[in-house]
N, C-alpha and C positions, 0 to 999 in steps of 0.2 A: 659236292659235284662240280665238276668244273665246267662253265660254258665259255664258249670261243666264239669269237665273231661269226655269225651265220646260224648258230643254233639257236633252236625254237627252246622257247619259254615259257610259264605261264604264270599269270598273277595270281593273288591269293583268291580272286573269284574265279579263277579258270579263262580268263582271257588269255589267248596266245599271243606272243610278240617274237622279235627276233632280235638277237644281240649284234648290235650296230657298232659298239665301241667298248672297249676293255677300260678302264681307270687305273693307274698308278698303286692307288690303294685296295685294288682287287674288286672295287665293283663294278656293275655291268651297265651299260644304259641300252634299254630295250625299245624298239620301235613297234607301235602296234597298228599302224597303217601306213600308206606310201608303197614306193615300189619295192624297196629290199625286202618288204613285209608280204606283198602278194608274189614275188618270186619265190621266197622260202614256202609259202603255203603250197604255191604248185609243185614243189618236188618235196613236199611232206617233210616229217619231222625225222631228220636224220644226223640227229645229235652223236658226237663220238667219232667223226672224220676230221682228218686233216685236212687241211686247206687244198691241198691238190687231190685228194682223194674225193673230197667234196664236189672242186671242178669237175671231177670225172663223173661221177655219179650224176651230177646235174645234166651234163651233156648226154649220157646215155639214158636216162630218163626223157630228155627232151627228143632223144631219137625213137624213142619207145614207144611215145605220145603220138608220133608222125602216122604209126602203123594203127589202123583199124580193126585188123582182124586179130582176135587176142591169142590165135596159134602162133601167129608170125611175131609175135611180142615175144611170147616163151621162147620162141626157135633163136630171134635177137639176143635176146640176153641169155640163153645156153651158150650160145657162140662166145658172148665176151667174158661168160665164168670160165668156159675153156680156156681161153686166151691168159686171163689172169692167173688159171692154175700154174701156169710155166713161171711167174713170177713170185717167189714165195713170200716177198715184202708188202706185196699187194692182197693179204688174206683179206684186212678188215673189209676193203672195198667189195672185194669176191663176195664176201658174207653178205653185205648188203645187197648186191644184185642177187643173191641166191635167195633171199627172203622178197625180195619185190617181184622174183620168177614165183615164188609161193603164193604168194598175196595172188596175183594174178590167175595162176591155175584153181586155185580154193574158190574164188569168187567168180570164175566164170567156168567151174566142172570140167577143166583140162587134166586129162588124165596123161602120163606117159602110154606108150604103146607097150615098152617092153621092161621087165622087172629084171634086173640081174641079180643074183644071191650069190654070196661066197658060202664056204663050208662055216665061217663063224656066224653068218646070217640065221644059219637053220638051225 
């Protein structure tokens, strides 16, 4: 698996770290404490995002954390997901935000008020 700068990794006994540098030989340097590590822990284990999407995900996550009511968090994330649907190049970020929204909904017991079915769903 390829780890980019900012990816969360675990050592052989399960301690987390964040990749802070990639060496020319393909190896990586991970930090297990400090400011970068604490910031990475705050944003969760979001490996697989390119630097632009990672920055945007972190920004949206910070805005979500400012909201205290779970329904407001979900509504905010839904709005961001709908905006991203218009840009097919941002589908990876959209999926990460959808997953974050699903996690909040499942952990807080929030259910959508309406379910829409199409003929192929039935």
